[in-house]
C-alpha positions in Angstrom: 13.9 13.5 -3.4 13.7 15.0 0.1 11.2 13.5 2.5 8.7 16.0 3.7 7.3 16.1 7.3 4.5 13.7 6.5 3.1 11.3 9.0 0.1 8.9 9.3 -2.4 9.9 12.0 -5.9 9.2 13.1 -8.8 11.3 11.6 -12.0 12.2 13.3 -14.2 9.9 11.1 -12.1 8.3 8.4 -9.6 6.1 10.3 -6.0 6.8 9.3 -4.9 9.5 7.0 -1.7 11.3 5.8 -0.8 14.6 7.6 2.0 17.1 7.5 3.8 18.6 10.5 5.0 21.6 8.4 3.4 23.8 5.7 3.6 22.7 2.1 3.1 25.0 -0.8 0.9 24.2 -3.8 2.7 22.4 -6.7 5.0 20.3 -4.5 5.5 16.6 -5.3 5.0 14.8 -2.0 5.2 11.1 -3.0 6.1 8.8 -5.9 4.6 5.4 -5.1 5.5 2.3 -7.0 2.6 0.1 -7.9 1.9 -3.6 -8.4 -0.3 -3.9 -11.5 -2.9 -6.6 -11.6 -5.4 -7.9 -14.1 -9.1 -7.4 -14.3 -9.5 -11.0 -13.1 -7.4 -10.2 -10.0 -9.5 -7.1 -9.5 -12.7 -9.3 -9.2 -10.9 -11.3 -6.4 -9.7 -8.2 -4.7 -13.1 -6.6 -4.7 -14.2 -9.4 -2.4 -11.6 -8.4 0.2 -10.7 -5.4 2.4 -8.1 -4.5 -0.2 -10.9 -3.3 -2.4 -10.8 0.0 -0.4 -7.1 0.5 -1.2 -6.6 -0.3 -4.9 -6.6 2.1 -7.8 -8.0 1.6 -11.2 -5.2 1.2 -13.7 -6.3 1.7 -17.3 -3.5 2.4 -19.8 -5.2 2.6 -23.2 -8.5 1.6 -21.6 -7.3 -1.7 -20.2 -9.4 -3.2 -17.4 -6.7 -3.5 -14.7 -6.0 -2.3 -11.2 -3.0 -1.6 -9.1 -1.9 -1.7 -5.4 0.2 1.4 -4.7 3.0 0.9 -2.2 4.1 3.6 0.2 1.5 5.9 1.7 -0.6 6.4 -1.5 -3.4 4.0 -0.3 -3.7 5.9 3.0 -4.7 9.3 1.5 -8.3 9.9 2.3 -10.9 11.1 -0.3 -12.2 14.7 -0.5 -14.3 16.2 -3.3 -12.2 19.4 -2.9 -8.9 17.7 -2.2 -5.6 19.5 -1.5 -3.6 17.0 -3.6 -3.9 15.3 -6.9 -2.6 12.0 -8.1 -1.1 11.1 -11.5 -0.6 7.6 -13.0 2.6 7.0 -14.8 1.9 3.9 -16.8 5.5 3.7 -18.2 7.2 3.8 -14.8 4.4 1.9 -12.9 4.1 4.7 -10.3 1.6 7.1 -8.9 2.7 10.6 -8.1 1.0 12.7 -5.4 1.3 16.4 -5.7 -0.3 19.3 -3.8 -2.7 21.6 -5.7 -3.3 24.0 -2.8 -1.2 25.3 0.1 -1.4 23.0 3.0 -1.0 24.1 6.6 1.0 22.3 9.3 -1.2 19.7 11.0 -3.5 19.5 8.0 -4.5 16.2 6.4 -3.5 15.7 2.8 -6.4 14.4 0.7 -6.9 13.2 -2.9 -10.1 13.0 -4.9 -10.7 9.3 -5.7 -12.3 10.4 -9.0 -8.8 11.3 -10.3 -9.4 15.1 -10.7 -8.8 17.1 -7.5 -12.1 19.1 -7.8 -14.4 16.5 -9.4 -17.6 16.3 -7.4 -19.1 13.1 -9.0 -20.1 10.7 -6.3 -17.6 8.0 -5.5 -18.6 4.4 -4.8 -19.0 4.7 -1.1 -21.2 7.8 -1.3 -23.5 6.1 -3.8 -24.7 3.4 -1.5 
């Protein structure tokens, strides 16, 4: 897979984020991130640390697990109208990030932490 012109940069109000230095069309796979799968008990421990903000729920067949994605997947910031979507591959233990909209050069790539790119249900940090 070719590496796109992605880079990590500072955002105005969210810390670091993933950006592109060239335009990317909708429907492009931008990353396949391997994951480390952990148990629900591990999740309770991780929830007490800064890693809580970077883990993903991992629920094959409804299991109560979590995962730490490697690569840049944990750095994509949340947007309720994101320009990318992520997909869990429980057989391969990976997360795929794919664009759902055309993205301009210099634009930040975002995912919706709810899982669906246009889901407007409040995420945990907007509830409090």
